[in-house]
N, C-alpha and C positions, 0 to 999 in steps of 0.2 A: 748313941747309945741306946734310942727309943728302938731302933732297928734289931740291934744285938740283941735287947730281951727277945722282940720277936722271933730273932730266928731261934732262943734259948727255947721259948714256949713253943715255936714249931717244931724243934727237934723233939721235945717231948711228946707232943702229940702225936708224931709220926711212931715213937716207939711204944708209946701207953697207952694211943689211942686218945679219943674225942673226950673222954670223961675226965682227962687230967687240965681241959680246958674250960675257962667260962666264956661265955660269947659276949663279945665286944665287937665295938664300933670299928670296920672297916675303914682305911685310911683311903684317902682321896684318891691317891696313885697305885694302889694295889691291884693286881691283876692274877685270879685264877686260871692254873692251865687246865686248857682242855685235853684230857687227856686222850679222848679218840681222834686227835688231831693233830698230837705231837709225838716225835720219838727221836730217842738217842742212839746213835747207830755208830759203828766204828766199823775201821779194817785194817788188817795187819799182814805185811807181804808174807808169802807161804812161797820156798825155792821161787819161781820167778812170776808167780801170779799174786793174788790177792784172797785173803779167807775175809767175808763179813761177817756183822753182828750186830745185834742189839741187846740193850736193856731194856726189858717190858715193864719194869715198875720202879716208878721215881715219881718225884714229888718236888715241891719249891714254891717259895715266895719270892714273888717279883714287886717291885716297886718303881714304876715307871710314869714320867711326867714329861710330856712332850714338849713342854714350854720351858723346860728344866730338865734336861736330860742326863747333866753332870751329877744331878742329884739321885740317880738312879741306884738300886740296890737290887741284887740276886742273890738267892741263896737254894741250893738245889740239893736234895737227897738222891743218891742212888742205889737201890737196893744190888748188891754185887751179886745175890746168887740168882736172881732174873736172866744171867746172859745169856743168852740166845745163839747159836750160828746154824741152828737145823743138823746138827750131828750130837746125839744125846754122849757119846761116849767122849765128845771133845769137851762137850758144856761139862761133864761133871770134873775132869781135868782140870778145866779154867776155874772152877768152884775149890780145887786142893791146894794146900800148902805150896804148891809148886807157881800158882798162880797168883790168886786173887784172895785165896786163903778164906774163904767166908764164914767160916765159924770163928775166926779171931778176928775178922774184919767185914763184919755184916753190911757197912754202907760207906760209901763214897761220897764225899762232902765237897761244894764247891762254895765258898763265900767270899764274895766281892768286897773290896777295901776301896777300889777307886775306880770312876769311870771317865773316860776323856772322849768327849766329841770330837769326831772327825766328820769331812765332808760326805756327799751321800748315802746320808743315813747309818754311818757304822758309828758303832760305840765300842772301843776299845776299852772291855771290861779286864781289870789287873785284880786279880784275888787269890786265896789261899785254896790248892786243891788237895785234898788229905785222899790218898789212896794207899791202903794197907797200915804201916806203921810210918809213912813218910807225908807229911804235908809241906808244900812247896809251891811258889810263888809260879801262876802262870797269866799269860796275855790272850785275852780272846775278844778277836773281831767280830762282833756281832753285829750284823744287820737289822736292821728297823724296816722292815718291809713296808708297815703301814697301819694305821688304825682306821677302822670303818663300822658304819652301824650292822649289828647283824639284818642280813637279809631276810633272816625268817621271822619277821616281826608278829606274827601271831603267838608263834613259841618261844620266843626269846624277846619280847619287848623291853625295850629300851637297854640293849646289851650292847656294848661296843667289842669289838675284837682287834686285839693287837698281833700282829706277825712279827716274827724272831726268826734268824737263820745264823748258824754261827758252823765256821769249818775252823777246827784246829789240829795241832800235834802235840804228842807227847812222845817221851823216851820211857818206854816201860822199865829200862833198868834204872830209870831214878825213883821210880815207886816198887822197888823190889819185887816186880811183876817176871816172873820167868827167869832164866839163865843167860848168861852171857853166851853159853856155852853153844846153845840154839841157834844164835847167831854166827859162830864162828863156824859149825857146821852146813850153814847155810841155809838151813829149815825153815827159820824165823826171822823178820827183820826187826831192828828195834823199837821203830818208830810206827807208833796206833795213831792213824787219822780218824779223827772223831767228828760226826757232823750230830747238827742239833738242829731240830724243827720245832718251832711252838706256835700252837694258836694261844692265847689267852685271853682271858673273858672279863670284862669289866660291867656288874650290874647295876 
């Protein structure tokens, strides 16, 4: 319940701005995304090759304690309009109702419900992913790369750095992204491969 309330407040913060929240004490296991060293990327099959892209604007809330990884919580918002493939006309089409429909669905949301630790520092994060008008369960294998003190001690005293990496796939048709006709024509695949790399800071 505590994390759910924090997610609601975090969502309001992202939508309305910082003035909606009062300053509060940060949870012991809470980490902040280092946006300069984090990315959300994707690729999709095009005829016989792949087209890569990124979402350049995203935010999130992470609670992680290495001593109790099963208690971890993850909540992320991705700005759908920030999709970028390097081709402006294609990006505009991806923002249109044919694909992401950013005017009606400006954000993609992921909220974890359960975390299952596995060997090798892997966490299987089970949660709800919302894209457009669809919310569906996904299982994300999340690799914990480690926690170290920030090496630039004069600028970041007492700061720790957490590294996370995830690769997983979704079917775009499950989320009403694009038409099946594109696949039947052999132009576009159904599977979207997602790659997430994040460094998070704890001060």
